[in-house]
C-alpha positions as CSV (number, residue, x, y, z in Angstrom):
1,M,18.8,-12.1,19.1
2,L,18.9,-15.5,17.4
3,T,17.4,-17.2,20.4
4,E,14.5,-14.8,19.9
5,R,14.2,-16.0,16.6
6,R,13.8,-19.6,17.4
7,Q,10.8,-19.1,20.0
8,K,9.0,-21.9,18.0
9,V,10.9,-24.6,20.1
10,R,8.2,-24.2,22.9
11,G,5.2,-23.9,20.7
12,Q,5.5,-19.9,20.4
13,R,5.5,-18.0,17.1
14,P,8.6,-16.4,16.4
15,G,9.1,-12.5,17.7
16,W,9.4,-11.2,14.3
17,V,6.2,-12.8,13.1
18,L,4.5,-11.0,16.0
19,D,6.2,-7.8,15.0
20,S,4.8,-8.3,11.3
21,G,1.5,-7.4,12.7
22,L,2.7,-4.0,13.8
23,R,4.5,-3.6,10.6
24,A,1.2,-4.6,8.6
25,V,-0.6,-1.6,10.3
26,S,2.2,0.6,9.6
27,D,2.1,-0.5,5.9
28,S,-1.7,0.2,5.8
29,N,-0.9,3.7,7.1
30,E,2.0,4.0,4.7
31,I,-0.2,3.0,1.6
32,F,-2.7,5.9,2.4
33,E,-0.1,8.5,3.1
34,R,1.9,7.7,-0.2
35,A,-1.7,7.8,-2.0
36,L,-2.5,11.1,-0.4
37,A,1.0,12.6,-1.2
38,A,0.7,11.6,-4.7
39,E,-2.5,13.2,-5.2
40,R,-1.2,16.4,-3.6
41,L,1.7,16.3,-5.8
42,L,-0.6,15.9,-8.9
43,S,-3.0,18.8,-7.6
44,S,-0.3,21.2,-6.8
45,R,1.2,20.5,-10.3
46,K,-1.9,21.2,-11.8
47,L,-2.4,24.3,-9.9
48,A,1.1,25.5,-10.9
49,A,0.2,24.7,-14.5
50,Y,-3.0,26.6,-14.4
51,R,-1.7,29.5,-12.8
52,F,1.1,29.9,-15.4
53,G,-1.2,29.4,-18.2
54,A,-3.7,32.1,-16.9
55,V,-1.1,34.8,-16.1
56,S,0.5,34.2,-19.7
57,V,-3.1,34.9,-21.1
58,L,-3.4,37.8,-18.9
59,L,-0.1,39.3,-19.7
60,G,-1.0,38.7,-23.5
61,L,-4.2,40.6,-23.2
62,M,-2.6,43.5,-21.3
63,L,-0.2,44.0,-24.2
64,V,-3.4,44.1,-26.6
65,F,-5.1,46.7,-24.3
66,R,-1.8,48.6,-24.5
67,A,-1.9,48.6,-28.3
68,V,-5.4,49.8,-28.4
69,E,-5.3,52.4,-25.7
70,P,-1.6,53.8,-25.6
71,R,-2.2,56.2,-22.8
72,W,-3.3,53.3,-20.5
73,V,-0.3,51.7,-18.9
74,G,-1.9,49.1,-16.6
75,P,-0.2,47.0,-14.0
76,R,2.2,45.5,-16.8
77,E,5.2,45.4,-14.5
78,I,3.3,43.6,-11.7
79,I,1.8,41.1,-14.3
80,A,5.2,40.8,-15.6
81,L,6.5,40.0,-12.3
82,Y,3.6,37.5,-11.6
83,W,4.5,35.6,-14.8
84,V,8.1,35.1,-13.8
85,L,7.0,34.0,-10.2
86,S,4.4,31.6,-11.7
87,G,7.0,30.2,-14.0
88,A,9.3,29.7,-11.3
89,A,6.7,27.9,-9.0
90,L,5.7,25.6,-12.2
91,W,9.5,24.8,-12.8
92,W,10.2,24.0,-9.1
93,T,7.2,21.7,-8.8
94,R,8.0,19.8,-11.9
95,R,11.6,19.5,-10.7
96,S,11.1,17.9,-7.3
97,P,8.2,16.1,-5.5
98,A,9.4,17.7,-2.3
99,A,8.4,21.1,-3.7
100,T,4.9,20.5,-3.4
101,W,4.4,23.0,-0.6
102,V,5.9,25.7,-2.9
103,S,3.0,25.5,-5.2
104,N,0.4,25.4,-2.2
105,L,1.9,28.5,-0.5
106,A,2.0,30.5,-3.7
107,V,-1.6,31.1,-3.5
108,Q,-1.0,33.1,0.0
109,L,2.4,34.5,-0.8
110,I,2.0,35.1,-4.7
111,D,-1.3,35.2,-6.0
112,M,-3.2,37.2,-3.1
113,P,-0.5,40.1,-2.8
114,I,-0.4,40.2,-6.6
115,V,-4.2,40.8,-6.8
116,L,-3.8,43.4,-4.2
117,L,-1.1,45.2,-6.0
118,A,-2.7,45.0,-9.5
119,I,-5.9,46.4,-8.5
120,W,-4.3,49.2,-6.5
121,D,-2.3,50.0,-9.3
122,N,-5.0,50.0,-11.9
123,M,-7.2,52.4,-9.9
124,A,-4.3,54.7,-9.9
125,D,-3.8,54.5,-13.6
126,L,-7.7,55.1,-14.1
127,R,-7.6,58.4,-12.1
128,A,-4.4,59.5,-13.9
129,L,-6.5,59.2,-17.2
130,G,-9.2,61.3,-15.7
131,I,-11.5,58.4,-15.5
132,T,-13.7,58.6,-12.3
133,A,-13.5,55.0,-11.0
134,D,-15.9,53.4,-8.7
135,A,-13.4,52.9,-6.0
136,R,-15.7,50.9,-3.8
137,G,-16.8,48.8,-7.0
138,M,-13.3,48.1,-7.7
139,R,-12.6,47.1,-4.1
140,L,-15.5,44.8,-4.3
141,L,-14.4,43.2,-7.5
142,S,-11.5,42.2,-5.9
143,A,-13.5,40.1,-3.5
144,A,-14.5,37.7,-6.3
145,F,-10.7,37.1,-6.9
146,Y,-10.0,36.3,-3.3
147,V,-13.0,33.9,-3.0
148,L,-11.7,32.0,-6.2
149,L,-8.2,31.9,-4.6
150,V,-9.5,30.5,-1.4
151,M,-11.3,27.8,-3.5
152,L,-8.4,27.0,-5.4
153,S,-6.3,26.5,-2.3
154,A,-8.5,23.5,-1.5
155,L,-6.3,21.8,-4.4
156,S,-3.5,21.5,-1.7
157,L,-5.8,18.8,0.0
158,D,-4.6,20.6,3.2
159,T,-7.2,22.3,5.4
160,R,-4.6,24.4,7.1
161,Q,-3.8,25.8,3.7
162,I,-7.2,26.8,3.0
163,F,-7.7,28.7,6.3
164,A,-4.3,30.3,5.7
165,A,-5.5,31.7,2.6
166,A,-8.7,32.8,4.0
167,V,-7.0,34.8,6.5
168,V,-4.4,36.4,4.0
169,A,-7.5,37.2,1.7
170,I,-9.3,39.0,4.6
171,V,-6.3,40.9,5.3
172,C,-5.8,41.9,1.6
173,Q,-9.3,42.9,1.4
174,S,-9.1,44.9,4.3
175,L,-6.4,47.0,3.0
176,L,-8.3,47.7,-0.2
177,L,-11.4,48.5,1.5
178,Y,-9.7,50.8,4.0
179,A,-7.5,52.7,1.5
180,G,-10.5,54.7,0.3
181,G,-11.9,55.2,3.9
182,P,-13.2,52.6,6.4
183,D,-16.2,50.5,5.7
184,T,-16.7,48.0,8.4
185,T,-20.2,46.9,7.3
186,I,-18.6,45.9,3.9
187,L,-15.6,44.4,5.4
188,L,-17.6,42.1,7.6
189,V,-19.7,41.0,4.8
190,L,-16.8,40.3,2.5
191,A,-15.0,38.5,5.5
192,V,-18.0,36.4,6.1
193,T,-18.2,35.5,2.4
194,I,-14.5,34.5,2.3
195,L,-14.9,32.5,5.3
196,I,-18.0,30.5,3.9
197,A,-16.1,29.8,0.7
198,A,-13.2,28.4,3.0
199,A,-15.7,26.2,4.8
200,I,-17.1,24.8,1.1
201,A,-13.2,24.4,0.2
202,R,-12.4,22.3,3.4
203,Y,-15.6,20.2,2.7
204,S,-14.4,19.5,-0.7
205,V,-10.8,18.5,0.6
206,L,-12.3,16.3,3.3
207,R,-14.6,14.5,0.7
208,T,-11.2,14.0,-1.6
209,I,-9.1,12.5,1.4
210,R,-12.2,10.1,2.3
211,M,-12.1,9.1,-1.3
212,V,-8.2,8.5,-1.1
213,E,-8.8,6.4,1.9
214,T,-11.4,4.4,0.1
215,V,-9.0,3.8,-2.7
216,S,-6.1,3.0,-0.3
217,A,-8.4,0.5,1.6
218,D,-9.2,-1.3,-1.8
219,E,-5.4,-1.3,-2.5
220,I,-4.6,-2.7,1.0
221,Q,-7.5,-5.3,0.5
222,R,-5.8,-6.3,-3.0
223,Q,-2.4,-6.5,-1.5
224,R,-4.0,-8.7,1.4
225,L,-5.7,-11.0,-1.1
226,Q,-2.4,-11.4,-3.2
227,R,-0.3,-12.2,-0.1
228,Y,-2.8,-15.1,0.8
229,F,-4.0,-16.6,-2.7
230,P,-2.7,-17.2,-6.1
231,P,-3.3,-14.3,-8.4
232,Q,-6.3,-15.8,-10.2
233,V,-8.0,-16.9,-6.9
234,A,-7.3,-13.4,-5.5
235,A,-9.1,-11.8,-8.6
236,N,-12.1,-14.0,-8.2
237,I,-12.4,-13.2,-4.6
238,E,-12.1,-9.4,-5.3
239,E,-14.7,-9.6,-7.7
240,S,-17.2,-11.4,-5.5
241,G,-16.5,-9.3,-2.4
242,D,-14.8,-10.4,0.8
243,T,-17.1,-12.9,2.0
244,L,-14.7,-15.2,3.6
245,A,-14.1,-13.1,6.8
246,A,-17.1,-14.7,8.9
247,G,-15.3,-18.2,8.8
248,R,-16.2,-21.5,7.7
249,T,-15.3,-25.2,8.4
250,C,-13.6,-27.2,5.5
251,E,-11.2,-29.9,4.8
252,V,-7.9,-28.9,3.5
253,T,-4.4,-30.3,3.0
254,L,-1.8,-28.3,5.1
255,L,1.7,-28.0,4.1
256,F,4.5,-26.7,6.7
257,C,8.0,-26.1,5.7
258,D,11.0,-24.9,7.7
259,I,14.9,-24.4,7.2
260,R,17.0,-26.8,8.9
261,D,19.9,-25.7,11.2
262,F,18.7,-22.0,10.8
263,T,20.3,-20.8,13.8
264,R,23.7,-22.2,12.9
265,L,23.4,-20.8,9.5
266,T,22.6,-17.3,10.5
267,E,24.8,-16.9,13.5
268,P,27.8,-15.5,11.6
269,L,25.5,-13.4,9.3
270,E,24.9,-9.9,9.4
271,S,21.0,-8.8,9.8
272,V,20.9,-7.6,6.3
273,E,22.2,-10.9,4.9
274,V,19.6,-12.8,6.9
275,V,16.6,-10.8,5.6
276,R,18.0,-11.2,2.1
277,M,18.3,-14.8,2.5
278,L,14.8,-15.3,3.8
279,N,13.3,-13.1,1.3
280,D,14.9,-15.0,-1.5
281,F,13.9,-18.4,0.1
282,H,10.2,-17.3,0.8
283,G,9.7,-15.6,-2.7
284,R,10.7,-18.9,-4.6
285,M,8.4,-21.1,-2.0
286,V,5.4,-18.8,-2.3
287,E,5.8,-18.9,-6.2
288,T,5.8,-22.7,-6.1
289,I,2.8,-22.7,-4.0
290,F,0.9,-20.4,-6.0
291,E,1.6,-22.4,-9.2
292,H,0.1,-25.5,-7.6
293,G,-2.9,-23.7,-6.5
294,G,-2.2,-23.5,-2.8
295,T,-2.8,-20.5,-0.3
296,L,-0.3,-19.0,1.8
297,D,-1.5,-18.7,5.3
298,K,1.5,-17.1,7.0
299,F,5.3,-16.7,7.3
300,M,6.8,-18.0,10.5
301,G,10.4,-16.8,10.5
302,D,12.5,-19.4,8.4
303,G,9.2,-21.3,7.6
304,L,5.7,-21.0,6.2
305,M,2.4,-22.5,6.5
306,S,0.0,-23.1,3.4
307,Y,-2.9,-25.2,2.7
308,F,-4.6,-26.5,-0.4
309,G,-8.6,-26.6,-0.7
310,A,-9.6,-23.1,0.2
311,P,-11.0,-20.9,-0.7
312,T,-11.4,-22.8,-4.0
313,A,-11.4,-26.5,-3.5
314,H,-10.3,-29.1,-6.2
315,E,-10.7,-32.9,-6.1
316,D,-7.0,-33.3,-6.4
317,D,-5.9,-30.8,-3.4
318,P,-4.1,-33.6,-1.4
319,E,-2.2,-34.4,-4.6
320,R,-1.5,-30.9,-5.4
321,A,0.1,-30.5,-2.0
322,V,2.3,-33.5,-2.2
323,R,3.6,-32.4,-5.5
324,C,4.0,-28.9,-4.4
325,A,6.3,-30.1,-1.9
326,L,8.4,-32.1,-4.3
327,A,8.5,-28.9,-6.5
328,M,9.6,-26.9,-3.4
329,Q,12.6,-29.0,-2.9
330,E,13.5,-28.6,-6.4
331,A,13.1,-24.9,-6.2
332,L,15.3,-24.9,-3.2
333,A,18.0,-27.0,-5.0
334,V,18.0,-24.2,-7.7
335,M,18.4,-21.6,-5.0
336,N,21.2,-23.7,-3.5
337,E,23.1,-23.8,-7.1
338,D,22.7,-19.9,-7.0
339,R,24.2,-20.0,-3.3
340,K,26.9,-22.4,-4.2
341,A,28.0,-20.2,-7.0
342,S,28.4,-17.2,-4.6
343,G,30.3,-19.4,-2.0
344,Q,27.5,-19.7,0.4
345,E,26.4,-22.9,2.3
346,P,23.4,-24.8,0.7
347,L,20.0,-24.8,2.8
348,R,18.0,-27.9,3.7
349,M,14.3,-27.7,4.5
350,G,11.7,-30.1,6.0
351,I,8.2,-30.3,4.7
352,G,5.2,-32.0,6.5
353,V,1.8,-32.5,4.7
354,H,-1.5,-33.5,6.6
355,T,-5.2,-33.5,5.5
356,G,-7.9,-32.6,8.0
357,T,-10.8,-30.4,9.0
358,V,-10.0,-26.7,9.9
359,V,-11.7,-23.5,10.8
360,L,-10.8,-20.6,8.3
361,G,-11.6,-16.9,8.8
362,D,-10.4,-13.5,9.7
363,I,-9.0,-14.2,13.1
364,G,-7.3,-11.8,15.7
365,A,-7.7,-8.4,17.1
366,K,-9.7,-5.4,15.4
367,Q,-6.1,-3.7,15.0
368,R,-4.5,-6.7,13.5
369,R,-6.4,-9.8,11.8
370,D,-5.2,-12.6,9.6
371,Y,-7.2,-14.9,7.5
372,T,-5.9,-18.1,8.8
373,A,-6.6,-21.7,9.6
374,I,-7.1,-23.2,12.9
375,G,-7.7,-26.5,14.4
376,N,-6.2,-29.9,15.5
377,A,-5.3,-30.7,11.9
378,V,-3.0,-27.6,11.8
379,N,-1.2,-28.7,15.0
380,V,-0.6,-32.3,13.5
381,A,0.4,-30.9,10.2
382,S,3.2,-28.6,12.0
383,R,4.4,-31.6,14.0
384,V,4.5,-33.9,10.9
385,E,7.0,-31.4,9.5
386,Q,8.9,-31.5,12.8
387,L,9.4,-35.1,12.3
388,T,11.7,-34.5,9.2
389,K,14.4,-33.4,11.8
390,D,14.7,-37.0,12.5
391,K,18.2,-37.8,11.3
392,E,17.8,-41.7,11.3
393,L,14.7,-41.1,9.2
394,G,16.4,-39.0,6.7
395,A,13.3,-37.6,5.0
396,D,13.0,-34.1,3.9
397,I,9.3,-34.6,3.2
398,L,6.7,-36.4,5.2
399,V,3.2,-37.0,4.4
400,S,0.4,-38.3,6.8
401,E,-1.7,-41.3,6.4
402,A,-4.9,-39.2,5.9
403,T,-3.2,-37.4,2.8
404,R,-1.5,-40.6,1.8
405,R,-5.0,-42.3,1.4
406,L,-6.7,-39.4,-0.6
407,V,-3.8,-39.3,-3.0
408,G,-4.5,-42.9,-3.7
409,T,-2.4,-44.6,-6.4
410,R,-1.8,-41.4,-8.3
411,M,1.7,-40.8,-6.8
412,R,4.3,-43.3,-5.3
413,F,5.2,-43.4,-1.7
414,S,7.6,-45.4,0.5
415,E,6.4,-46.1,4.1
416,A,8.5,-44.4,6.8
417,R,7.2,-45.9,9.8
418,S,4.6,-45.0,12.4
419,L,5.9,-42.1,14.3
420,T,4.9,-40.7,17.8
421,I,4.0,-37.0,17.6
422,R,3.2,-34.8,20.5
423,G,-0.5,-34.5,21.5
424,R,-1.6,-37.9,20.0
425,S,-1.7,-41.2,22.1
426,E,-1.3,-43.4,19.0
427,P,1.6,-43.4,16.6
428,L,0.9,-41.6,13.2
429,A,1.8,-43.5,10.1
430,C,3.8,-41.2,7.7
431,Y,5.1,-41.8,4.1
432,I,7.7,-40.4,1.9
433,P,6.7,-39.0,-1.6
434,V,8.8,-40.4,-4.5
435,A,9.3,-38.2,-7.4
436,G,8.2,-39.3,-10.9
437,P,5.0,-40.8,-12.3
438,A,2.8,-43.4,-10.3
439,P,3.1,-47.0,-11.5
440,L,0.2,-48.3,-13.7
441,P,-2.3,-50.4,-12.4
442,P,-1.8,-54.2,-13.1
443,A,-4.8,-54.2,-15.7
444,E,-3.1,-51.3,-17.7
445,R,0.3,-52.7,-17.8
């Protein structure tokens, strides 16, 4: 397992970095599913609250009717049962997010049967009072309730719930119509009306789901930008739109870092401890990079790649990168104090800095793309970082001649020596940055 983690030896990216692409796709789906579940929960709670409120008003009106007309009993017992069931559904949906389906199924299992029983009972009461009721009219009136309930089932944001409600509505309406004698024509008309209502409700649900997808896509884009860029830069890019994906050529200062002796350090650790250590390390390093105006390109197992100068360029980007490297070593020293306090071995980190021309853009397959930098300068920066492994050199930070020249006299450096790196025929002059202010020019001393 640890051998797989160190596949960088042959120029390959670590296996877990490749796996992160699949996890990113999974995370995108997870954001959408989480947003949709939250919207369904909110809708189900609203439906439960509206149901309980409406039934409470209905029960109150029935008590008023009873006072006005003592002979009329009405379906009080049925409405009272409805009130109890509605209150139970409201309580359950408020108690547990997992009970969303309870409120959704209540339309088919509570609301529609109650309408059937209430109208049936009301017709019987009217006949008992000697009032000649238009049985057909009462049965047709029930169709309005069923169409309304089918439309309300759209709050479930589930097309299956809508058509289940339509089927139950047609069954209940059939029972009411056939109670006074079969009337196939009216039944067919009402069934078509209910199905049309279900189709309209389905369209409304699909529109809502597409809206949730759009919002989720915006959230994914926001998280993506926040991963790559400092918060203020991400906000500017989000406001101006994602115009960076097409790609562009620019000069940046690249920074690579890597934990030394990672295999030896992690060999005795459990996987949970390795992940915890890497998350702590990456969190501190990314925070430092963002503080200096850098852009995170990617995590590479126990290391990372970043650059300065894009998407927003500054005149002092090379200096920012070198000062960031020094600050990262200071952040690691603070982390090592915490590790020492908990009895853990301190970490060492090598950092390489190089300035050159790269191509920036959204690169990768349709299913998985990264906004990243490619080009020879990236390879040189990575190999400068690898030179920090030279024990004779004893340098945790190395800066290339190109970066050293652009920083100028604003920082102090000590010359390491010209070092041979793979892929270049000539040795590369490297320098070690020295912390502290740069010396004043002779004229200002």
